[in-house]
GUMAR-180810 format. One record per residue: residue number from 1; residue in three letters; chain; x, y, z of N, C-alpha, C in turn. Coordinates in pm, whole numbers, plus 32768, in hexadecimal, padded with zeros to 4 digits. Layout:
 seq type mol  n.u  n.v  n.w ca.u ca.v ca.w  c.u  c.v  c.w
 NUM  ala   A    X    Y    Z    X    Y    Z    X    Y    Z
...
# end
This chain:
 seq type mol  n.u  n.v  n.w ca.u ca.v ca.w  c.u  c.v  c.w
   1  met   A 862E 79F8 7BB0 85C7 79D9 7B5A 856D 7A63 7B5A
   2  ile   A 8541 7A65 7AB6 8511 7ADD 7A7A 8480 7AA1 7A8E
   3  leu   A 842A 7B19 7AF1 83AA 7B1E 7AEC 8365 7B43 7A5D
   4  ser   A 82E3 7B06 7A68 8280 7B2B 7A00 8218 7B51 7A3F
   5  leu   A 8206 7BF6 7A20 8195 7C34 7A49 813C 7C55 79E7
   6  pro   A 80BB 7C67 79EA 8042 7C79 7970 805D 7CF4 7944
   7  asp   A 805B 7CEF 78CC 8063 7D5D 7893 7FF6 7DD4 7855
   8  pro   A 7FB9 7E2E 788F 7FEB 7E63 78E2 7FE7 7E52 7977
   9  pro   A 8059 7E95 79B2 8045 7E58 7A52 7FF0 7ECF 7AA2
  10  arg   A 7F9F 7EA4 7AE4 7F36 7EFA 7B3F 7F47 7EA8 7BA2
  11  ile   A 7FB0 7EC8 7C1A 7FC0 7E81 7C8E 7F8B 7EF2 7CF9
  12  ala   A 7F4E 7E96 7D76 7F29 7EE2 7DDB 7F83 7EAA 7E27
  13  val   A 7FDC 7EE3 7E88 801E 7EC3 7F04 7FB0 7EDB 7F98
  14  val   A 7F98 7E81 7FE5 7F72 7E75 803F 7FB9 7E53 80C8
  15  gly   A 7F89 7E53 814A 7FBD 7E29 81C2 7F99 7E8A 8216
  16  thr   A 7FC5 7E69 8295 7FA3 7EA7 8324 7FE7 7F26 8313
  17  thr   A 7FAF 7F89 835E 8028 801F 837D 808C 8005 8374
  18  gly   A 80F8 8036 835A 8180 8056 8362 81D7 7FBF 8342
  19  ser   A 8169 7F70 82D7 81CC 7F0E 829A 823C 7F0A 824B
  20  gly   A 8224 7F9A 81FA 8297 7FC9 8177 8242 7FD1 811A
  21  lys   A 81B5 7FD2 811D 815B 7FCF 80A0 818A 8037 8039
  22  thr   A 81A8 80C1 807A 81B0 8132 800E 825A 811D 7FE8
  23  thr   A 82B2 80CE 8016 8342 80EE 800F 832A 8090 7F7C
  24  leu   A 82F4 8002 7F98 82FC 7F9D 7F13 829D 7FC1 7EA2
  25  ala   A 8233 8006 7ED4 81DB 8030 7E59 823E 8086 7DF7
  26  arg   A 8291 80FB 7E50 82C2 815B 7DE3 8350 80F1 7DAA
  27  arg   A 8392 80AA 7E05 8417 8053 7DB3 83B6 8002 7D32
  28  leu   A 8326 7FC7 7D31 82ED 7F9E 7CCA 82F3 7FE6 7C61
  29  ala   A 82A9 8067 7C72 828E 80AC 7C2E 82EB 8106 7BDC
  30  glu   A 8378 810F 7BF5 83D7 811B 7BCB 8428 80A9 7B79
  31  leu   A 8421 8022 7BD0 8459 7FB2 7B8D 83D8 7FC7 7AE5
  32  leu   A 8387 7FBA 7AFB 82FC 7F9A 7A81 82E7 800C 7A26
  33  lys   A 8337 807E 7A41 830B 8122 7A11 825F 8135 7A06
  34  ala   A 8233 8110 7A7C 81A2 812E 7A62 8183 81A3 7AF5
  35  pro   A 8140 81DB 7AE8 80FD 8240 7B4C 8110 8211 7BDF
  36  his   A 8108 824E 7C17 80FE 8207 7CB2 8088 8269 7CDC
  37  val   A 8012 8210 7D47 7FBB 8274 7D70 7FA0 8240 7E14
  38  glu   A 7FD1 82B2 7E6B 7FBB 8293 7EFC 7F2F 82AA 7F14
  39  leu   A 7EF6 8261 7F5F 7E4A 825A 7F7B 7E44 82E1 7FEE
  40  asp   A 7EB3 82D2 8041 7E94 831B 80A1 7E9C 83AF 8076
  41  ala   A 7EDF 83CB 8007 7F15 8467 7FDD 7E55 8489 7F97
  42  leu   A 7E04 840A 7F63 7D6F 8442 7F2D 7D1A 8439 7FA8
  43  his   A 7D4E 83FA 8007 7CFA 8401 8073 7CCE 8465 8107
  44  trp   A 7D6A 84B2 810C 7D8A 8531 8160 7D6F 85A6 8143
  45  gly   A 7D1E 85F5 817C 7D17 8684 8160 7D81 86C4 81C2
  46  pro   A 7D7C 8739 81DD 7DD6 87B8 8221 7D88 8779 82D2
  47  gly   A 7DDB 87A2 831F 7DCE 876F 83A8 7D88 86D3 83A9
  48  trp   A 7DB6 8671 837F 7DA6 85FA 837A 7CF4 85CF 837F
  49  thr   A 7CA7 8634 8317 7C4D 8625 8324 7C3E 85B9 8277
  50  pro   A 7C0B 8548 8297 7BF5 84EB 822B 7B75 8531 81AF
  51  val   A 7BA2 851F 8131 7B26 8571 80E0 7AAA 850D 80EB
  52  cys   A 7A49 850C 80DE 79AA 84D7 80CE 79D2 845B 806E
  53  thr   A 7987 83F4 8084 799F 8379 804B 797F 83A9 7FB4
  54  glu   A 7915 83D4 7F86 7907 8403 7EEE 7983 842C 7E95
  55  glu   A 79C4 8481 7EF4 7A1E 84C8 7EC7 7A9A 8468 7EA9
  56  phe   A 7AC1 8418 7F1E 7B1E 8390 7F23 7B2B 834A 7EAD
  57  arg   A 7A8E 832C 7E91 7AA8 82B1 7E5A 7ABD 82F2 7DAE
  58  ala   A 7A63 8389 7DA1 7A7D 83BE 7D28 7B2A 83DD 7D00
  59  arg   A 7B50 83EF 7D70 7BF8 8403 7D61 7C37 8376 7D33
  60  ile   A 7C24 8327 7D82 7C4E 829C 7D51 7C41 826E 7CDD
  61  ala   A 7B94 827B 7CC0 7B8A 825D 7C2F 7BDF 829F 7BBB
  62  gly   A 7C09 831E 7BC4 7C1F 8367 7B72 7CAC 8348 7B87
  63  ala   A 7D10 8325 7BDC 7D85 832B 7BDC 7DBC 8281 7BB8
  64  leu   A 7D60 8234 7BC3 7D8A 81A6 7B6E 7D15 8193 7AF3
  65  ala   A 7D0B 81F3 7AB8 7CCD 81DF 7A4D 7D18 81E2 79C1
  66  gly   A 7DDD 81E8 79ED 7E19 81E4 796A 7E32 812A 7964
  67  arg   A 7E6F 8133 7900 7E8D 808B 78C7 7F02 803F 7931
  68  arg   A 7F30 8089 7984 7FD5 806F 79D9 7FBE 80C7 7A45
  69  trp   A 7FDE 804F 7AC7 8003 80B6 7B69 800A 8045 7BC1
  70  val   A 8043 8080 7C0A 8055 8050 7C86 8032 80A2 7CFF
  71  cys   A 7FBA 806B 7D6B 7F9C 80A6 7DCD 7FB1 8044 7E3D
  72  asp   A 7F9D 80D9 7E96 7FD8 806D 7F4B 7F2F 80BF 7F91
  73  gly   A 7F3E 8063 7FD8 7ED7 8080 8048 7E66 8012 808A
  74  asn   A 7E1C 8026 80E5 7DC5 7FD0 810F 7D23 8003 811C
  75  tyr   A 7CFA 805E 80CC 7C6D 80AC 80F5 7C27 8043 80C3
  76  ser   A 7BCC 8022 813B 7B53 7FC5 80F8 7AE6 8017 80AF
  77  lys   A 7ADA 8052 80D6 7A73 80DB 8066 7AA3 80E2 7FF0
  78  gly   A 7AF6 80BE 7FD4 7B0E 80D1 7F38 7B74 803F 7EEF
  79  arg   A 7B66 7FEF 7F42 7B96 7F70 7F23 7B6E 7F2F 7EAB
  80  asp   A 7ACB 7F41 7E9A 7AAA 7EFE 7E34 7ABF 7F40 7D99
  81  leu   A 7AE4 7FC1 7DC8 7B32 8003 7D22 7B84 7FE3 7D16
  82  thr   A 7BE8 7FB1 7D93 7C9F 7FAA 7D45 7C89 7F24 7D1D
  83  leu   A 7C5F 7EC6 7D56 7C6A 7E27 7D57 7C08 7E1B 7CEF
  84  ala   A 7B96 7E61 7CA7 7B6A 7E43 7C28 7BDC 7E4E 7BCF
  85  arg   A 7C0D 7EAA 7BBF 7C8F 7EEA 7B57 7D10 7E78 7B4E
  86  ala   A 7D3C 7E61 7BDB 7DAA 7E5A 7C0A 7DD1 7DA0 7B96
  87  asn   A 7E2B 7D80 7B9B 7E60 7D06 7B65 7EB8 7CC2 7BB4
  88  thr   A 7ED2 7D0C 7C13 7F46 7CC4 7C80 7F40 7CEE 7D1F
  89  leu   A 7F3B 7C99 7D4F 7F55 7CFE 7DE1 7FBC 7CCB 7E28
  90  val   A 7FEB 7D16 7E7A 807A 7CF4 7EA0 8056 7D2D 7F56
  91  trp   A 8047 7CBC 7F8F 802D 7C9D 803D 80AE 7CBB 8098
  92  leu   A 80D0 7D19 80AA 8134 7D1D 8128 80FB 7CE2 81BB
  93  asp   A 8104 7C47 81B1 80CF 7C1E 8241 814A 7BE7 8277
  94  tyr   A 819A 7C6C 82C5 8205 7C80 832E 81EA 7C4D 83B7
  95  pro   A 822A 7C10 8420 820F 7C1B 8499 81FB 7C60 84D5
  96  leu   A 81A0 7C8E 8543 8165 7CEA 8598 8207 7D3A 85C1
  97  trp   A 8269 7CCD 85ED 82D1 7D23 8617 8317 7D6C 85A0
  98  leu   A 8324 7D4B 8539 836C 7DA3 84DE 8318 7E16 84B9
  99  val   A 82A4 7E0B 84AC 8225 7E89 8472 824A 7EED 84E8
 100  met   A 8250 7EC8 857C 8269 7F29 85E2 82E9 7F69 85ED
 101  ala   A 8345 7F1D 85E1 83D3 7F48 85DA 83DB 7FBF 856A
 102  arg   A 839C 7FAD 850D 83A3 7FFA 846F 8362 8065 8487
 103  leu   A 82E3 806B 84D5 8291 80CF 84F0 82D8 812A 852C
 104  leu   A 82C2 8101 85BE 8330 8151 862B 8364 81AA 85DE
 105  arg   A 8400 816D 85A1 843F 81A6 854A 842B 8207 8506
 106  arg   A 83B4 8201 848E 83A1 8272 843D 8325 82E6 8479
 107  thr   A 8304 82B5 8511 82AC 8324 8539 8316 8387 8596
 108  val   A 837F 8327 85DA 83CF 8393 85FF 842C 8408 85B1
 109  arg   A 845D 83B1 8538 846D 8401 84DA 843B 8483 84A1
 110  arg   A 83D3 8449 8488 8355 84C5 843F 8332 8527 84A2
 111  thr   A 8333 84E3 8533 830F 8550 85AA 839A 85C6 85B9
 112  val   A 8415 8580 859C 8475 85CB 85AE 849A 8643 8543
 113  thr   A 84A4 85E5 84CB 84AA 8655 8460 842C 86AD 8411
 114  gly   A 83BB 868C 8452 833F 86DD 843F 8327 86C7 8384
 115  glu   A 8350 8642 834A 8312 8644 82F9 82B1 8647 82BB
 116  ala   A 8281 866D 8232 8212 86B4 8221 81B3 863E 81F8
 117  leu   A 8159 861B 81F7 811E 8590 81B1 809A 85E4 8160
 118  trp   A 8040 8582 815A 7FAB 85D0 8103 7F73 8637 811F
 119  ala   A 7F8A 865D 80F3 7F0E 86F3 80D4 7F61 875F 8151
 120  gly   A 7FF6 874F 8187 804A 87A8 81CE 801D 8772 8258
 121  asn   A 7FDE 86EB 826E 7FF9 86AD 82D0 8069 8689 8321
 122  arg   A 8089 868B 8397 8116 8658 83DD 80F8 862A 843D
 123  glu   A 813E 858D 8457 8125 8574 84B0 817C 859F 8545
 124  gly   A 8142 8587 85CE 817E 85E0 8627 8156 8563 86BE
 125  val   A 818E 85B4 8715 814B 8592 8793 80E1 8545 87A9
 126  arg   A 8053 8570 874B 7FCB 8534 8771 7FE0 84A5 8726
 127  asn   A 803C 8456 86CF 8055 83F1 8698 8086 83B4 8731
 128  phe   A 809D 83B3 87A3 80C8 8380 87F3 8037 835D 8872
 129  leu   A 7FCD 83D4 8872 7F82 83AD 88CB 7F44 8369 88AE
 130  pro   A 7ED8 8310 892E 7E70 828F 8909 7E01 82B1 88C1
 131  thr   A 7DE1 8335 88A1 7D79 8363 8833 7D96 8351 87AA
 132  glu   A 7E37 83A0 8791 7E4E 839D 86F8 7E91 8341 86D4
 133  ser   A 7EF0 82DB 871F 7F5B 8291 8726 7F47 8235 869A
 134  val   A 7FC0 8272 8640 7FC8 81EC 85E6 7FED 817B 85FA
 135  leu   A 8021 8174 8672 8081 80EB 867D 7FEB 8092 86B8
 136  leu   A 7F8B 80D5 871E 7F42 8087 8742 7ED1 8070 86FF
 137  trp   A 7EC3 8098 865F 7E92 8074 8610 7EB9 8008 85B5
 138  ala   A 7F3F 802A 85BF 7F8F 7F84 8542 7F72 7F10 85C0
 139  leu   A 7F7C 7F20 8645 7F50 7EBB 86BB 7EE7 7E8A 86A2
 140  lys   A 7E6D 7EFB 869A 7E02 7EAD 867D 7DCA 7E98 8614
 141  thr   A 7E18 7E94 85C9 7DDD 7E86 8513 7E31 7E11 84CD
 142  his   A 7EB4 7DE5 8518 7F00 7D9E 84CA 7EC3 7D12 84AE
 143  gly   A 7E6D 7CBA 8507 7E3E 7C54 8504 7DC0 7C54 84BD
 144  gln   A 7D8F 7CD4 849F 7D09 7CD6 8467 7D10 7CD3 83B3
 145  arg   A 7D76 7D0F 83AF 7DCE 7D09 832F 7E26 7C91 82F8
 146  lys   A 7E35 7C5C 8346 7E5D 7BB6 8321 7DD0 7B69 82DA
 147  arg   A 7D42 7B98 8350 7D00 7B1F 8334 7CB1 7B65 82A6
 148  glu   A 7C9F 7BEA 8289 7C77 7C45 8247 7CBB 7C16 819A
 149  tyr   A 7D2B 7C1E 81AA 7D8B 7BE0 811F 7D5D 7B44 8135
 150  ser   A 7D75 7B03 816B 7D58 7A7C 815C 7CE1 7A51 812D
 151  ala   A 7C5C 7AB2 813E 7C07 7A80 810D 7BEC 7AE8 8081
 152  leu   A 7C33 7B18 8078 7C1E 7B7E 8012 7C4C 7B32 7F91
 153  ala   A 7CC8 7ADC 7FAB 7D14 7AA4 7F44 7CC9 7A07 7F12
 154  ala   A 7C74 79D0 7F77 7C20 7960 7F65 7B99 7995 7F0C
 155  glu   A 7B97 7A2B 7EF4 7AED 7A4E 7EE0 7AFE 7A27 7E47
 156  pro   A 7A69 79EA 7E13 7A8D 79D2 7D52 7A9E 7A33 7D35
 157  ala   A 7A5A 7AB9 7D62 7A2A 7B32 7D1A 7AAA 7B66 7CDC
 158  tyr   A 7B67 7B49 7D46 7BC0 7B81 7CF4 7BF7 7AEC 7CDC
 159  gly   A 7BDB 7AAC 7CB9 7C05 7A3A 7C49 7C7E 7A66 7BFD
 160  his   A 7C47 7AE9 7BCE 7CBF 7B33 7B47 7D42 7B38 7B6D
 161  ile   A 7D4F 7B41 7C02 7DC7 7BAC 7C24 7E03 7B40 7C89
 162  thr   A 7E85 7B43 7C3C 7EF1 7AE8 7C8D 7F21 7B2F 7D2D
 163  val   A 7F5A 7AD5 7D5D 7F4D 7B0D 7DFA 7FB8 7AC1 7E24
 164  val   A 8020 7B2E 7E41 80A4 7B3A 7E67 80B8 7B3D 7F08
 165  arg   A 80CE 7ADC 7F33 80F1 7B0F 7FDF 8164 7ADC 8005
 166  leu   A 817A 7B6B 803A 821E 7B59 8066 8226 7B71 810C
 167  arg   A 8250 7B19 813C 8254 7B0A 81D1 82DF 7B30 821C
 168  ser   A 833D 7B70 81E2 83AD 7B97 8205 83F5 7C16 81C6
 169  his   A 843F 7C63 81D1 84C0 7CA3 81B7 84FF 7C5C 8147
 170  arg   A 853A 7BEF 8165 85A2 7BBB 811E 8526 7B84 809E
 171  glu   A 84B6 7B31 80B7 8473 7B2A 803B 8436 7B79 7FD7
 172  thr   A 843C 7C0B 8023 841B 7C69 7FC2 8476 7C8A 7F58
 173  gln   A 84F1 7C8C 7FA8 8587 7CB4 7F59 8579 7C3D 7EF1
 174  asp   A 8578 7BD8 7F25 857E 7B98 7E95 851B 7B70 7E2A
 175  trp   A 8481 7B88 7E73 8437 7B98 7DEA 8456 7C31 7D8A
 176  leu   A 8478 7CA3 7DDB 84AB 7CF9 7D90 8537 7CF1 7D41
 177  arg   A 856A 7C93 7D65 85EB 7C7A 7D09 85A7 7C57 7C8E
 178  gly   A 8552 7BEF 7C95 8511 7BAF 7C12 84CB 7BF7 7B97
 179  ile   A 84C3 7C7B 7BBA 8497 7CF9 7B6F 84F7 7D1F 7B23
 180  pro   A 84F9 7D1D 7AB8 8568 7D53 7A60 855B 7E02 7A72
 181  ala   A 85CB 7E48 7AA0 85D4 7ED3 7A83 85A9 7F32 7A0C
 182  ser   A 858C 7EED 79A8 8545 7F24 7939 84A0 7F1F 794B
 183  gly   A 848F 7ED9 79A6 83FC 7EBC 79A1 83DE 7E09 7987
 184  ala   A 836A 7E00 798D 833D 7D7E 796B 834C 7D58 78FA
 185  ala   A 8386 7CED 78D2 83A1 7CA8 783F 8302 7CBD 77D7
 186  gly   A 831B 7D1A 7770 8296 7D25 7726 8250 7DA6 7739
 187  leu   A 8299 7DEB 7799 822D 7E6A 77B4 8261 7EE2 775E
 188  asp   A 81EF 7F2D 772B 81FA 7F84 76C5 8250 7FEF 7710
# end
């Protein structure tokens, strides 16, 4: 089944930490030949220091000013900007066990390889400490994200957005297979 996506596509990918937002957003951007915007890259400065809210919002507005894009991230302090322009919201609503398994694997890989992330930041042993644990963060926010995005999907202010709620890896793969490799039908 070929999917019909809005023309031009402006897709926001959301989900709990470790659900695969960036991986999916990159794949969608590639399929749709649209720019990929990673909100983490706009948010973090060197030394894991977040940019101030005004700067972050300015960066989001600039990055999403284009006609077409795919972005990923959960930042509430910029959500209004993202959703005001988005026409599709892809919500990765995966079970906690899957998110935790993926996040643990990703965090260990990044720690071992020293992979450079946004602004030269790297994950390390600190991500396993109780005060800095990305794993504990995911555990604490998983239910919160589910409530937030359920409520957002029902808000009249976002009635212009098509919500695609994907609850498993298989659902996501099936959905992706419906997107033509050359992009959505009718896209320029």
